[in-house]
PDB file of N, CA, C and O in Angstrom:
ATOM      1  N   MET A   1       1.685 -21.071 -15.985  1.00  0.00           N
ATOM      2  CA  MET A   1       1.810 -20.254 -14.812  1.00  0.00           C
ATOM      3  C   MET A   1       0.544 -20.004 -14.560  1.00  0.00           C
ATOM      4  O   MET A   1       0.421 -19.604 -13.402  1.00  0.00           O
ATOM      5  N   GLY A   2      -0.538 -20.068 -15.180  1.00  0.00           N
ATOM      6  CA  GLY A   2      -1.930 -18.872 -15.110  1.00  0.00           C
ATOM      7  C   GLY A   2      -2.115 -18.337 -14.889  1.00  0.00           C
ATOM      8  O   GLY A   2      -3.303 -18.019 -14.922  1.00  0.00           O
ATOM      9  N   GLU A   3      -0.593 -17.083 -14.074  1.00  0.00           N
ATOM     10  CA  GLU A   3      -0.620 -15.553 -13.767  1.00  0.00           C
ATOM     11  C   GLU A   3      -0.911 -14.089 -14.931  1.00  0.00           C
ATOM     12  O   GLU A   3      -1.214 -12.923 -14.677  1.00  0.00           O
ATOM     13  N   THR A   4      -0.755 -14.528 -15.742  1.00  0.00           N
ATOM     14  CA  THR A   4      -0.964 -14.070 -17.224  1.00  0.00           C
ATOM     15  C   THR A   4      -2.516 -12.696 -16.934  1.00  0.00           C
ATOM     16  O   THR A   4      -2.637 -11.492 -17.161  1.00  0.00           O
ATOM     17  N   SER A   5      -3.248 -13.580 -16.448  1.00  0.00           N
ATOM     18  CA  SER A   5      -4.121 -12.211 -15.413  1.00  0.00           C
ATOM     19  C   SER A   5      -4.583 -11.315 -14.781  1.00  0.00           C
ATOM     20  O   SER A   5      -3.513 -10.836 -14.406  1.00  0.00           O
ATOM     21  N   GLY A   6      -5.402 -10.617 -14.302  1.00  0.00           N
ATOM     22  CA  GLY A   6      -4.935  -9.475 -13.486  1.00  0.00           C
ATOM     23  C   GLY A   6      -3.658  -9.148 -13.744  1.00  0.00           C
ATOM     24  O   GLY A   6      -2.865  -9.566 -14.587  1.00  0.00           O
ATOM     25  N   GLY A   7      -3.545  -8.055 -12.598  1.00  0.00           N
ATOM     26  CA  GLY A   7      -1.995  -6.716 -12.930  1.00  0.00           C
ATOM     27  C   GLY A   7      -0.804  -7.002 -12.380  1.00  0.00           C
ATOM     28  O   GLY A   7      -0.824  -8.089 -11.801  1.00  0.00           O
ATOM     29  N   LEU A   8       0.230  -6.438 -12.340  1.00  0.00           N
ATOM     30  CA  LEU A   8       0.617  -6.863 -11.652  1.00  0.00           C
ATOM     31  C   LEU A   8       1.431  -7.450 -10.226  1.00  0.00           C
ATOM     32  O   LEU A   8       2.159  -8.275  -9.673  1.00  0.00           O
ATOM     33  N   SER A   9       0.381  -5.911 -10.179  1.00  0.00           N
ATOM     34  CA  SER A   9       0.367  -6.472  -7.983  1.00  0.00           C
ATOM     35  C   SER A   9      -0.218  -7.492  -7.645  1.00  0.00           C
ATOM     36  O   SER A   9      -0.008  -8.030  -6.559  1.00  0.00           O
ATOM     37  N   GLU A  10      -1.136  -7.976  -8.605  1.00  0.00           N
ATOM     38  CA  GLU A  10      -2.057  -9.257  -8.438  1.00  0.00           C
ATOM     39  C   GLU A  10      -1.018 -10.553  -8.575  1.00  0.00           C
ATOM     40  O   GLU A  10      -0.817 -11.447  -7.753  1.00  0.00           O
ATOM     41  N   GLN A  11      -0.367 -10.334 -10.024  1.00  0.00           N
ATOM     42  CA  GLN A  11       0.849 -11.343 -10.144  1.00  0.00           C
ATOM     43  C   GLN A  11       1.475 -11.671  -9.433  1.00  0.00           C
ATOM     44  O   GLN A  11       1.545 -12.858  -9.114  1.00  0.00           O
ATOM     45  N   ILE A  12       2.321 -10.543  -8.802  1.00  0.00           N
ATOM     46  CA  ILE A  12       3.168 -10.563  -7.377  1.00  0.00           C
ATOM     47  C   ILE A  12       3.123 -11.827  -6.600  1.00  0.00           C
ATOM     48  O   ILE A  12       3.668 -12.929  -6.540  1.00  0.00           O
ATOM     49  N   VAL A  13       1.724 -10.749  -5.748  1.00  0.00           N
ATOM     50  CA  VAL A  13       0.807 -11.866  -4.464  1.00  0.00           C
ATOM     51  C   VAL A  13       0.795 -13.558  -5.598  1.00  0.00           C
ATOM     52  O   VAL A  13       1.877 -14.138  -5.691  1.00  0.00           O
ATOM     53  N   GLN A  14      -0.049 -13.975  -6.107  1.00  0.00           N
ATOM     54  CA  GLN A  14       0.197 -14.442  -6.051  1.00  0.00           C
ATOM     55  C   GLN A  14       1.186 -15.773  -6.309  1.00  0.00           C
ATOM     56  O   GLN A  14       1.035 -16.927  -5.909  1.00  0.00           O
ATOM     57  N   GLN A  15       2.073 -15.284  -6.987  1.00  0.00           N
ATOM     58  CA  GLN A  15       4.105 -15.731  -6.996  1.00  0.00           C
ATOM     59  C   GLN A  15       3.821 -16.137  -5.959  1.00  0.00           C
ATOM     60  O   GLN A  15       3.309 -17.211  -5.641  1.00  0.00           O
ATOM     61  N   VAL A  16       4.425 -14.536  -4.846  1.00  0.00           N
ATOM     62  CA  VAL A  16       4.159 -15.219  -4.109  1.00  0.00           C
ATOM     63  C   VAL A  16       3.465 -16.307  -3.463  1.00  0.00           C
ATOM     64  O   VAL A  16       4.111 -17.274  -3.868  1.00  0.00           O
ATOM     65  N   ALA A  17       2.356 -16.860  -2.548  1.00  0.00           N
ATOM     66  CA  ALA A  17       1.466 -17.310  -2.117  1.00  0.00           C
ATOM     67  C   ALA A  17       1.789 -18.941  -3.085  1.00  0.00           C
ATOM     68  O   ALA A  17       1.705 -19.998  -2.460  1.00  0.00           O
ATOM     69  N   THR A  18       2.102 -18.952  -4.417  1.00  0.00           N
ATOM     70  CA  THR A  18       2.270 -20.178  -4.694  1.00  0.00           C
ATOM     71  C   THR A  18       3.795 -19.948  -4.316  1.00  0.00           C
ATOM     72  O   THR A  18       3.691 -21.171  -4.403  1.00  0.00           O
ATOM     73  N   THR A  19       4.912 -19.676  -4.034  1.00  0.00           N
ATOM     74  CA  THR A  19       5.943 -20.459  -3.819  1.00  0.00           C
ATOM     75  C   THR A  19       6.396 -20.568  -1.943  1.00  0.00           C
ATOM     76  O   THR A  19       7.462 -20.926  -1.443  1.00  0.00           O
ATOM     77  N   THR A  20       5.114 -20.102  -1.267  1.00  0.00           N
ATOM     78  CA  THR A  20       5.262 -20.457   0.054  1.00  0.00           C
ATOM     79  C   THR A  20       3.704 -21.229   0.462  1.00  0.00           C
ATOM     80  O   THR A  20       3.226 -21.380   1.586  1.00  0.00           O
ATOM     81  N   ASN A  21       3.383 -21.459  -0.280  1.00  0.00           N
ATOM     82  CA  ASN A  21       1.929 -22.430  -0.482  1.00  0.00           C
ATOM     83  C   ASN A  21       1.065 -21.904   0.559  1.00  0.00           C
ATOM     84  O   ASN A  21       0.625 -22.596   1.477  1.00  0.00           O
ATOM     85  N   SER A  22       0.819 -20.619   0.394  1.00  0.00           N
ATOM     86  CA  SER A  22       0.014 -20.192   1.206  1.00  0.00           C
ATOM     87  C   SER A  22      -0.878 -19.685   0.436  1.00  0.00           C
ATOM     88  O   SER A  22      -0.470 -19.215  -0.626  1.00  0.00           O
ATOM     89  N   ASP A  23      -2.433 -19.624   0.752  1.00  0.00           N
ATOM     90  CA  ASP A  23      -3.883 -18.510   0.167  1.00  0.00           C
ATOM     91  C   ASP A  23      -3.092 -17.183   0.178  1.00  0.00           C
ATOM     92  O   ASP A  23      -2.173 -16.818   0.912  1.00  0.00           O
ATOM     93  N   VAL A  24      -3.779 -16.505  -0.953  1.00  0.00           N
ATOM     94  CA  VAL A  24      -2.989 -14.703  -0.999  1.00  0.00           C
ATOM     95  C   VAL A  24      -3.893 -14.070   0.066  1.00  0.00           C
ATOM     96  O   VAL A  24      -3.968 -12.848   0.196  1.00  0.00           O
ATOM     97  N   VAL A  25      -4.699 -15.093   0.958  1.00  0.00           N
ATOM     98  CA  VAL A  25      -5.475 -13.803   1.890  1.00  0.00           C
ATOM     99  C   VAL A  25      -4.376 -13.979   3.465  1.00  0.00           C
ATOM    100  O   VAL A  25      -4.314 -13.373   4.535  1.00  0.00           O
ATOM    101  N   GLU A  26      -3.936 -14.680   3.095  1.00  0.00           N
ATOM    102  CA  GLU A  26      -2.751 -14.983   4.760  1.00  0.00           C
ATOM    103  C   GLU A  26      -1.381 -14.135   4.162  1.00  0.00           C
ATOM    104  O   GLU A  26      -0.447 -14.012   4.955  1.00  0.00           O
ATOM    105  N   LEU A  27      -1.241 -13.578   2.865  1.00  0.00           N
ATOM    106  CA  LEU A  27      -0.481 -12.575   2.490  1.00  0.00           C
ATOM    107  C   LEU A  27      -0.527 -11.236   3.083  1.00  0.00           C
ATOM    108  O   LEU A  27      -1.361 -10.581   2.458  1.00  0.00           O
ATOM    109  N   PRO A  28       0.042 -10.503   4.077  1.00  0.00           N
ATOM    110  CA  PRO A  28       0.302  -8.831   4.537  1.00  0.00           C
ATOM    111  C   PRO A  28      -0.680  -8.089   2.904  1.00  0.00           C
ATOM    112  O   PRO A  28      -1.311  -8.466   1.916  1.00  0.00           O
ATOM    113  N   PRO A  29      -0.300  -7.116   3.445  1.00  0.00           N
ATOM    114  CA  PRO A  29      -1.288  -6.544   1.289  1.00  0.00           C
ATOM    115  C   PRO A  29      -0.034  -6.195   1.183  1.00  0.00           C
ATOM    116  O   PRO A  29       0.661  -6.081   2.193  1.00  0.00           O
ATOM    117  N   LEU A  30       0.674  -5.869  -0.636  1.00  0.00           N
ATOM    118  CA  LEU A  30       1.350  -5.659  -1.028  1.00  0.00           C
ATOM    119  C   LEU A  30       2.078  -3.915  -0.413  1.00  0.00           C
ATOM    120  O   LEU A  30       3.101  -3.373   0.003  1.00  0.00           O
ATOM    121  N   TYR A  31       0.593  -3.671  -0.776  1.00  0.00           N
ATOM    122  CA  TYR A  31       0.433  -1.930  -0.160  1.00  0.00           C
ATOM    123  C   TYR A  31       1.788  -1.768   1.287  1.00  0.00           C
ATOM    124  O   TYR A  31       2.803  -1.074   1.235  1.00  0.00           O
ATOM    125  N   ASP A  32       1.439  -2.445   2.172  1.00  0.00           N
ATOM    126  CA  ASP A  32       2.811  -2.889   2.745  1.00  0.00           C
ATOM    127  C   ASP A  32       4.351  -2.786   2.751  1.00  0.00           C
ATOM    128  O   ASP A  32       5.185  -2.657   3.646  1.00  0.00           O
ATOM    129  N   SER A  33       4.410  -2.899   1.324  1.00  0.00           N
ATOM    130  CA  SER A  33       6.346  -3.345   1.204  1.00  0.00           C
ATOM    131  C   SER A  33       6.271  -2.199  -0.150  1.00  0.00           C
ATOM    132  O   SER A  33       7.243  -1.444  -0.193  1.00  0.00           O
ATOM    133  N   ILE A  34       5.292  -2.017  -1.168  1.00  0.00           N
ATOM    134  CA  ILE A  34       5.898  -0.539  -2.164  1.00  0.00           C
ATOM    135  C   ILE A  34       4.284  -0.134  -2.425  1.00  0.00           C
ATOM    136  O   ILE A  34       3.367  -0.773  -1.909  1.00  0.00           O
ATOM    137  N   ASN A  35       4.126   0.765  -3.108  1.00  0.00           N
ATOM    138  CA  ASN A  35       2.835   1.028  -3.070  1.00  0.00           C
ATOM    139  C   ASN A  35       3.033   0.164  -5.104  1.00  0.00           C
ATOM    140  O   ASN A  35       3.889   0.366  -5.966  1.00  0.00           O
ATOM    141  N   PRO A  36       1.833  -0.716  -5.094  1.00  0.00           N
ATOM    142  CA  PRO A  36       1.284  -0.996  -6.318  1.00  0.00           C
ATOM    143  C   PRO A  36       1.338   0.080  -7.602  1.00  0.00           C
ATOM    144  O   PRO A  36       2.071  -0.075  -8.579  1.00  0.00           O
ATOM    145  N   ASP A  37       0.393   1.234  -7.401  1.00  0.00           N
ATOM    146  CA  ASP A  37      -0.072   1.467  -9.185  1.00  0.00           C
ATOM    147  C   ASP A  37       1.131   2.565  -9.457  1.00  0.00           C
ATOM    148  O   ASP A  37       1.440   2.832 -10.618  1.00  0.00           O
ATOM    149  N   ALA A  38       1.870   3.256  -8.223  1.00  0.00           N
ATOM    150  CA  ALA A  38       3.196   3.311  -9.002  1.00  0.00           C
ATOM    151  C   ALA A  38       4.349   2.214  -8.868  1.00  0.00           C
ATOM    152  O   ALA A  38       5.394   2.610  -9.384  1.00  0.00           O
ATOM    153  N   LEU A  39       4.445   0.682  -8.196  1.00  0.00           N
ATOM    154  CA  LEU A  39       5.323   0.131  -9.138  1.00  0.00           C
ATOM    155  C   LEU A  39       4.631  -0.097 -10.355  1.00  0.00           C
ATOM    156  O   LEU A  39       5.463  -0.180 -11.258  1.00  0.00           O
ATOM    157  N   GLU A  40       3.610  -0.218 -10.724  1.00  0.00           N
ATOM    158  CA  GLU A  40       3.347  -0.337 -12.296  1.00  0.00           C
ATOM    159  C   GLU A  40       3.829   0.850 -13.204  1.00  0.00           C
ATOM    160  O   GLU A  40       4.741   0.868 -14.031  1.00  0.00           O
ATOM    161  N   THR A  41       2.851   1.957 -12.766  1.00  0.00           N
ATOM    162  CA  THR A  41       3.007   2.980 -13.515  1.00  0.00           C
ATOM    163  C   THR A  41       4.972   3.897 -13.897  1.00  0.00           C
ATOM    164  O   THR A  41       5.259   4.935 -14.493  1.00  0.00           O
ATOM    165  N   THR A  42       5.840   2.852 -13.198  1.00  0.00           N
ATOM    166  CA  THR A  42       7.692   2.893 -13.251  1.00  0.00           C
ATOM    167  C   THR A  42       7.627   1.896 -14.056  1.00  0.00           C
ATOM    168  O   THR A  42       7.656   2.359 -15.196  1.00  0.00           O
ATOM    169  N   ILE A  43       7.517   0.213 -14.092  1.00  0.00           N
ATOM    170  CA  ILE A  43       7.958  -0.424 -14.534  1.00  0.00           C
ATOM    171  C   ILE A  43       6.823  -0.019 -16.306  1.00  0.00           C
ATOM    172  O   ILE A  43       7.395   0.021 -17.396  1.00  0.00           O
ATOM    173  N   GLU A  44       5.618   0.166 -16.201  1.00  0.00           N
ATOM    174  CA  GLU A  44       5.518   1.200 -17.807  1.00  0.00           C
ATOM    175  C   GLU A  44       7.103   1.236 -18.105  1.00  0.00           C
ATOM    176  O   GLU A  44       8.002   0.428 -18.342  1.00  0.00           O
ATOM    177  N   GLY A  45       6.943   2.598 -17.964  1.00  0.00           N
ATOM    178  CA  GLY A  45       7.936   3.538 -18.342  1.00  0.00           C
ATOM    179  C   GLY A  45       9.529   3.690 -18.242  1.00  0.00           C
ATOM    180  O   GLY A  45      10.372   4.582 -18.155  1.00  0.00           O
ATOM    181  N   MET A  46       9.407   1.662 -18.335  1.00  0.00           N
ATOM    182  CA  MET A  46      11.186   1.717 -17.996  1.00  0.00           C
ATOM    183  C   MET A  46      11.611   1.646 -18.807  1.00  0.00           C
ATOM    184  O   MET A  46      10.624   1.573 -19.539  1.00  0.00           O
ATOM    185  N   SER A  47      12.866   1.568 -19.769  1.00  0.00           N
ATOM    186  CA  SER A  47      13.382   1.323 -20.887  1.00  0.00           C
ATOM    187  C   SER A  47      14.421   0.482 -20.828  1.00  0.00           C
ATOM    188  O   SER A  47      15.087   0.384 -21.859  1.00  0.00           O
ATOM    189  N   GLY A  48      14.820  -0.314 -19.658  1.00  0.00           N
ATOM    190  CA  GLY A  48      15.334  -1.470 -18.699  1.00  0.00           C
ATOM    191  C   GLY A  48      15.444  -1.589 -17.398  1.00  0.00           C
ATOM    192  O   GLY A  48      14.668  -0.967 -16.672  1.00  0.00           O
ATOM    193  N   GLY A  49      16.533  -2.497 -16.819  1.00  0.00           N
ATOM    194  CA  GLY A  49      16.444  -2.377 -15.785  1.00  0.00           C
ATOM    195  C   GLY A  49      15.399  -3.263 -14.607  1.00  0.00           C
ATOM    196  O   GLY A  49      14.491  -3.863 -15.184  1.00  0.00           O
ATOM    197  N   ALA A  50      15.400  -3.342 -13.869  1.00  0.00           N
ATOM    198  CA  ALA A  50      14.210  -4.074 -12.709  1.00  0.00           C
ATOM    199  C   ALA A  50      14.127  -2.944 -11.379  1.00  0.00           C
ATOM    200  O   ALA A  50      14.967  -2.203 -10.869  1.00  0.00           O
ATOM    201  N   ILE A  51      13.220  -3.113 -11.206  1.00  0.00           N
ATOM    202  CA  ILE A  51      13.092  -3.070  -9.460  1.00  0.00           C
ATOM    203  C   ILE A  51      12.763  -3.803  -8.709  1.00  0.00           C
ATOM    204  O   ILE A  51      11.833  -4.496  -9.120  1.00  0.00           O
ATOM    205  N   SER A  52      13.280  -4.147  -7.142  1.00  0.00           N
ATOM    206  CA  SER A  52      13.787  -5.163  -5.731  1.00  0.00           C
ATOM    207  C   SER A  52      12.962  -4.674  -4.976  1.00  0.00           C
ATOM    208  O   SER A  52      12.860  -3.448  -4.972  1.00  0.00           O
ATOM    209  N   PHE A  53      12.086  -5.505  -4.070  1.00  0.00           N
ATOM    210  CA  PHE A  53      11.767  -4.978  -2.772  1.00  0.00           C
ATOM    211  C   PHE A  53      11.634  -6.393  -2.006  1.00  0.00           C
ATOM    212  O   PHE A  53      11.940  -7.530  -2.364  1.00  0.00           O
ATOM    213  N   ARG A  54      11.102  -5.927  -0.897  1.00  0.00           N
ATOM    214  CA  ARG A  54      10.872  -6.885  -0.179  1.00  0.00           C
ATOM    215  C   ARG A  54       9.343  -7.085   0.008  1.00  0.00           C
ATOM    216  O   ARG A  54       8.563  -6.182   0.311  1.00  0.00           O
ATOM    217  N   TYR A  55       9.020  -8.366  -0.208  1.00  0.00           N
ATOM    218  CA  TYR A  55       7.403  -8.396   0.753  1.00  0.00           C
ATOM    219  C   TYR A  55       7.757 -10.190   0.794  1.00  0.00           C
ATOM    220  O   TYR A  55       8.398 -11.023   0.152  1.00  0.00           O
ATOM    221  N   ALA A  56       6.613 -10.078   2.349  1.00  0.00           N
ATOM    222  CA  ALA A  56       6.559 -11.724   2.715  1.00  0.00           C
ATOM    223  C   ALA A  56       7.438 -12.281   3.188  1.00  0.00           C
ATOM    224  O   ALA A  56       7.043 -12.911   4.169  1.00  0.00           O
ATOM    225  N   GLY A  57       9.305 -12.487   2.871  1.00  0.00           N
ATOM    226  CA  GLY A  57       9.874 -12.286   3.708  1.00  0.00           C
ATOM    227  C   GLY A  57      11.003 -13.316   1.966  1.00  0.00           C
ATOM    228  O   GLY A  57      11.523 -14.421   1.808  1.00  0.00           O
ATOM    229  N   HIS A  58      10.833 -12.126   1.167  1.00  0.00           N
ATOM    230  CA  HIS A  58      10.742 -12.769  -0.058  1.00  0.00           C
ATOM    231  C   HIS A  58      11.950 -11.408  -1.115  1.00  0.00           C
ATOM    232  O   HIS A  58      11.671 -10.255  -0.787  1.00  0.00           O
ATOM    233  N   GLU A  59      12.516 -11.453  -1.648  1.00  0.00           N
ATOM    234  CA  GLU A  59      13.200 -10.464  -2.373  1.00  0.00           C
ATOM    235  C   GLU A  59      12.684 -10.480  -3.814  1.00  0.00           C
ATOM    236  O   GLU A  59      13.274 -11.132  -4.676  1.00  0.00           O
ATOM    237  N   VAL A  60      11.662  -9.815  -4.060  1.00  0.00           N
ATOM    238  CA  VAL A  60      10.964  -9.544  -5.317  1.00  0.00           C
ATOM    239  C   VAL A  60      11.468  -8.883  -6.178  1.00  0.00           C
ATOM    240  O   VAL A  60      11.828  -7.724  -5.972  1.00  0.00           O
ATOM    241  N   THR A  61      11.636  -9.665  -7.660  1.00  0.00           N
ATOM    242  CA  THR A  61      12.462  -7.755  -8.634  1.00  0.00           C
ATOM    243  C   THR A  61      11.857  -8.335  -9.754  1.00  0.00           C
ATOM    244  O   THR A  61      11.695  -9.493 -10.137  1.00  0.00           O
ATOM    245  N   VAL A  62      11.600  -7.350 -10.132  1.00  0.00           N
ATOM    246  CA  VAL A  62      10.322  -7.481 -11.751  1.00  0.00           C
ATOM    247  C   VAL A  62      11.548  -6.094 -12.616  1.00  0.00           C
ATOM    248  O   VAL A  62      12.073  -4.981 -12.604  1.00  0.00           O
ATOM    249  N   ALA A  63      11.284  -7.712 -13.395  1.00  0.00           N
ATOM    250  CA  ALA A  63      12.104  -7.150 -14.497  1.00  0.00           C
ATOM    251  C   ALA A  63      11.020  -5.726 -15.375  1.00  0.00           C
ATOM    252  O   ALA A  63       9.802  -5.674 -15.203  1.00  0.00           O
ATOM    253  N   GLN A  64      11.795  -4.699 -16.278  1.00  0.00           N
ATOM    254  CA  GLN A  64      10.951  -3.970 -17.389  1.00  0.00           C
ATOM    255  C   GLN A  64      10.221  -4.434 -18.327  1.00  0.00           C
ATOM    256  O   GLN A  64       9.553  -3.695 -19.050  1.00  0.00           O
ATOM    257  N   ASP A  65      10.250  -5.743 -18.446  1.00  0.00           N
ATOM    258  CA  ASP A  65       9.081  -7.000 -19.261  1.00  0.00           C
ATOM    259  C   ASP A  65       8.461  -7.254 -18.349  1.00  0.00           C
ATOM    260  O   ASP A  65       7.351  -7.696 -18.644  1.00  0.00           O
ATOM    261  N   GLY A  66       8.691  -7.171 -17.175  1.00  0.00           N
ATOM    262  CA  GLY A  66       7.342  -7.602 -16.627  1.00  0.00           C
ATOM    263  C   GLY A  66       7.317  -8.598 -15.624  1.00  0.00           C
ATOM    264  O   GLY A  66       6.534  -8.696 -14.679  1.00  0.00           O
ATOM    265  N   THR A  67       8.403  -9.431 -15.984  1.00  0.00           N
ATOM    266  CA  THR A  67       9.128 -10.636 -15.774  1.00  0.00           C
ATOM    267  C   THR A  67       9.550 -10.692 -14.073  1.00  0.00           C
ATOM    268  O   THR A  67      10.505 -10.015 -13.693  1.00  0.00           O
ATOM    269  N   ILE A  68       8.689 -11.635 -12.988  1.00  0.00           N
ATOM    270  CA  ILE A  68       8.844 -11.212 -11.825  1.00  0.00           C
ATOM    271  C   ILE A  68       9.360 -12.535 -11.282  1.00  0.00           C
ATOM    272  O   ILE A  68       8.748 -13.563 -11.571  1.00  0.00           O
ATOM    273  N   SER A  69      10.218 -12.571 -10.675  1.00  0.00           N
ATOM    274  CA  SER A  69      11.653 -13.320 -10.259  1.00  0.00           C
ATOM    275  C   SER A  69      11.266 -13.524  -7.809  1.00  0.00           C
ATOM    276  O   SER A  69      10.383 -12.770  -7.402  1.00  0.00           O
ATOM    277  N   LEU A  70      11.700 -14.105  -7.117  1.00  0.00           N
ATOM    278  CA  LEU A  70      11.182 -14.200  -6.001  1.00  0.00           C
ATOM    279  C   LEU A  70      12.553 -14.959  -6.069  1.00  0.00           C
ATOM    280  O   LEU A  70      12.790 -15.829  -6.908  1.00  0.00           O
ATOM    281  N   GLU A  71      13.722 -14.408  -4.787  1.00  0.00           N
ATOM    282  CA  GLU A  71      14.469 -14.925  -3.856  1.00  0.00           C
ATOM    283  C   GLU A  71      13.723 -14.627  -2.337  1.00  0.00           C
ATOM    284  O   GLU A  71      12.957 -13.708  -2.043  1.00  0.00           O
ATOM    285  N   GLU A  72      14.251 -15.782  -1.457  1.00  0.00           N
ATOM    286  CA  GLU A  72      13.862 -16.255   0.467  1.00  0.00           C
ATOM    287  C   GLU A  72      14.631 -15.341   0.740  1.00  0.00           C
ATOM    288  O   GLU A  72      15.682 -15.221   0.109  1.00  0.00           O
ATOM    289  N   GLN A  73      14.248 -14.385   1.855  1.00  0.00           N
ATOM    290  CA  GLN A  73      15.036 -13.615   2.611  1.00  0.00           C
ATOM    291  C   GLN A  73      14.844 -13.330   3.521  1.00  0.00           C
ATOM    292  O   GLN A  73      13.698 -12.999   3.827  1.00  0.00           O
ATOM    293  N   PRO A  74      16.052 -13.310   4.583  1.00  0.00           N
ATOM    294  CA  PRO A  74      16.396 -13.507   5.940  1.00  0.00           C
ATOM    295  C   PRO A  74      15.325 -11.521   5.980  1.00  0.00           C
ATOM    296  O   PRO A  74      15.279 -10.691   5.073  1.00  0.00           O
ATOM    297  N   THR A  75      14.547 -11.441   7.673  1.00  0.00           N
ATOM    298  CA  THR A  75      14.550 -10.537   8.283  1.00  0.00           C
ATOM    299  C   THR A  75      15.098  -9.173   8.182  1.00  0.00           C
ATOM    300  O   THR A  75      15.626  -8.820   9.237  1.00  0.00           O
ATOM    301  N   GLY A  76      15.148  -8.033   6.950  1.00  0.00           N
ATOM    302  CA  GLY A  76      15.800  -6.909   6.912  1.00  0.00           C
ATOM    303  C   GLY A  76      15.190  -6.411   6.729  1.00  0.00           C
ATOM    304  O   GLY A  76      14.056  -6.884   6.664  1.00  0.00           O
ATOM    305  N   SER A  77      15.387  -5.174   6.512  1.00  0.00           N
ATOM    306  CA  SER A  77      15.212  -3.824   5.439  1.00  0.00           C
ATOM    307  C   SER A  77      13.847  -3.956   4.740  1.00  0.00           C
ATOM    308  O   SER A  77      13.368  -5.065   4.505  1.00  0.00           O
ATOM    309  N   THR A  78      13.358  -3.047   4.480  1.00  0.00           N
ATOM    310  CA  THR A  78      12.405  -3.358   3.470  1.00  0.00           C
ATOM    311  C   THR A  78      12.405  -1.946   2.035  1.00  0.00           C
ATOM    312  O   THR A  78      11.403  -1.624   1.397  1.00  0.00           O
ATOM    313  N   THR A  79      13.546  -1.461   1.893  1.00  0.00           N
ATOM    314  CA  THR A  79      13.717  -0.109   1.345  1.00  0.00           C
ATOM    315  C   THR A  79      13.649  -0.652  -0.347  1.00  0.00           C
ATOM    316  O   THR A  79      14.576  -1.273  -0.866  1.00  0.00           O
ATOM    317  N   PRO A  80      12.750  -0.393  -0.853  1.00  0.00           N
ATOM    318  CA  PRO A  80      13.255  -0.548  -2.448  1.00  0.00           C
ATOM    319  C   PRO A  80      14.380  -0.351  -3.095  1.00  0.00           C
ATOM    320  O   PRO A  80      15.191   0.437  -2.609  1.00  0.00           O
ATOM    321  N   GLU A  81      14.612  -0.889  -4.082  1.00  0.00           N
ATOM    322  CA  GLU A  81      15.722  -0.868  -4.789  1.00  0.00           C
ATOM    323  C   GLU A  81      15.053  -0.110  -6.039  1.00  0.00           C
ATOM    324  O   GLU A  81      13.889   0.281  -6.120  1.00  0.00           O
ATOM    325  N   ILE A  82      16.081  -0.001  -6.996  1.00  0.00           N
ATOM    326  CA  ILE A  82      16.166   0.435  -9.067  1.00  0.00           C
ATOM    327  C   ILE A  82      17.010  -0.471  -9.217  1.00  0.00           C
ATOM    328  O   ILE A  82      17.285  -0.950  -8.117  1.00  0.00           O
ATOM    329  N   ALA A  83      17.642  -1.017 -10.160  1.00  0.00           N
ATOM    330  CA  ALA A  83      18.631  -1.303 -10.694  1.00  0.00           C
ATOM    331  C   ALA A  83      18.154  -0.804 -11.640  1.00  0.00           C
ATOM    332  O   ALA A  83      17.040  -0.531 -12.086  1.00  0.00           O
ATOM    333  N   PRO A  84      20.243  -0.628 -12.162  1.00  0.00           N
ATOM    334  CA  PRO A  84      20.289  -0.067 -13.298  1.00  0.00           C
ATOM    335  C   PRO A  84      19.802  -0.705 -14.713  1.00  0.00           C
ATOM    336  O   PRO A  84      19.901  -0.052 -15.752  1.00  0.00           O
TER     337      PRO A  84
END
């Protein structure tokens, strides 16, 4: 996919842009959905599980190993979740 460079936040934005056929500058700031620094720190400190949050109409799930998955979501709550 070519998304191995850059930080986790950049990878998330790039993956959403690719999925939605958008330019990254057309997407809202990731910080509007979740604190990127806190996300990275939390993921690095996890021994398992995943964190899910809504961003740009998608449910973004970041696993402990850094794997990012997207699921298109209807408009709704933007509350971050921590999965066990």
